C-alpha positions as CSV (number, residue, x, y, z in Angstrom):
1,X,40.0,-0.1,6.2
2,X,37.1,-2.1,4.9
3,X,34.4,-3.0,7.4
4,X,32.0,-5.5,5.9
5,X,30.0,-8.4,7.3
6,X,32.5,-11.0,6.0
7,X,35.5,-9.6,7.8
8,X,33.4,-9.2,10.9
9,X,32.4,-12.9,10.8
10,X,35.9,-14.0,10.1
11,X,37.2,-12.2,13.2
12,X,34.5,-13.7,15.4
13,X,32.4,-10.6,15.9
14,X,28.8,-10.9,15.0
15,X,27.6,-8.6,12.2
16,X,25.0,-6.0,13.2
17,X,21.5,-7.2,12.4
18,X,19.3,-4.6,10.6
19,X,16.0,-4.2,12.4
20,X,12.8,-3.5,10.5
21,X,9.8,-1.6,11.8
22,X,7.3,-4.4,11.8
23,X,4.7,-2.5,13.9
24,X,4.5,0.2,11.3
25,X,4.4,-2.5,8.5
26,X,1.5,-4.4,10.2
27,X,-0.4,-1.1,10.7
28,X,0.1,-0.2,7.0
29,X,-1.0,-3.6,5.9
30,X,-4.2,-3.3,7.9
31,X,-4.9,0.1,6.5
32,X,-4.2,-1.2,3.0
33,X,-6.6,-4.1,3.5
34,X,-9.4,-1.9,4.7
35,X,-8.9,0.5,1.8
36,X,-8.9,-2.4,-0.6
37,X,-12.4,-3.4,0.5
38,X,-13.5,0.2,0.4
39,X,-12.0,0.5,-3.1
40,X,-14.0,-2.5,-4.3
41,X,-17.2,-0.9,-2.9
42,X,-16.2,2.4,-4.4
43,X,-15.8,0.8,-7.9
44,X,-19.3,-0.8,-7.6
45,X,-20.9,2.5,-6.5
46,X,-18.9,4.3,-9.2
47,X,-20.3,2.0,-11.9
48,X,-23.9,2.4,-10.6
49,X,-23.5,6.2,-10.5
50,X,-22.0,6.5,-13.9
51,X,-24.6,4.3,-15.5
52,X,-27.3,6.4,-13.9
53,X,-25.6,9.6,-15.1
54,X,-25.4,8.1,-18.6
55,X,-29.2,7.4,-18.6
56,X,-29.9,11.0,-17.8
57,X,-32.2,12.3,-15.2
58,X,-33.4,15.2,-13.1
59,X,-31.2,15.7,-10.1
60,X,-27.7,14.1,-10.4
61,X,-26.0,15.8,-7.5
62,X,-25.8,12.6,-5.4
63,X,-24.4,10.6,-8.4
64,X,-21.7,13.1,-9.0
65,X,-20.9,13.2,-5.2
66,X,-20.4,9.4,-5.3
67,X,-18.1,9.8,-8.3
68,X,-16.0,12.3,-6.5
69,X,-15.9,10.2,-3.3
70,X,-14.9,7.1,-5.2
71,X,-12.1,9.1,-6.8
72,X,-10.8,10.2,-3.4
73,X,-11.0,6.6,-2.0
74,X,-9.1,5.1,-5.0
75,X,-6.5,7.9,-4.8
76,X,-5.9,7.3,-1.1
77,X,-5.7,3.6,-1.7
78,X,-3.0,4.0,-4.4
79,X,-0.9,6.2,-2.2
80,X,-1.2,3.8,0.8
81,X,-0.2,0.9,-1.4
82,X,2.9,2.8,-2.7
83,X,3.9,3.6,0.9
84,X,3.4,0.0,2.0
85,X,5.6,-1.2,-0.9
86,X,8.2,1.4,0.0
87,X,8.4,-0.2,3.5
88,X,8.6,-3.7,2.0
89,X,11.4,-3.0,-0.4
90,X,14.3,-3.0,2.1
91,X,13.2,-6.3,3.6
92,X,15.3,-9.3,2.6
93,X,13.6,-11.7,0.2
94,X,11.0,-9.4,-1.0
95,X,12.5,-8.2,-4.3
96,X,16.1,-9.2,-3.7
97,X,17.8,-12.4,-2.7
98,X,17.3,-13.8,0.7
99,X,20.2,-13.5,3.1
100,X,21.2,-16.6,5.0
């Protein structure tokens, strides 16, 4: 016995509506936005640190710390973006056709 939405609509029974976790999606979007701005600042600081390292100098511990911190910020940003996209994929109209 086949149970799809078309047979349910023909028989007068409403098809079950798939619910999406919008609270989690809003939270992830907020975190992604914050990390986006942090990543932009990290890229600027990374450029400044690497240019200072390239010039050479005495104590470069702070510059290398900024390079490592920038790497961590950018890595976390990429992971959060991938998680956000994973939550967006099943939503109708994002990558697939919109359902009427």
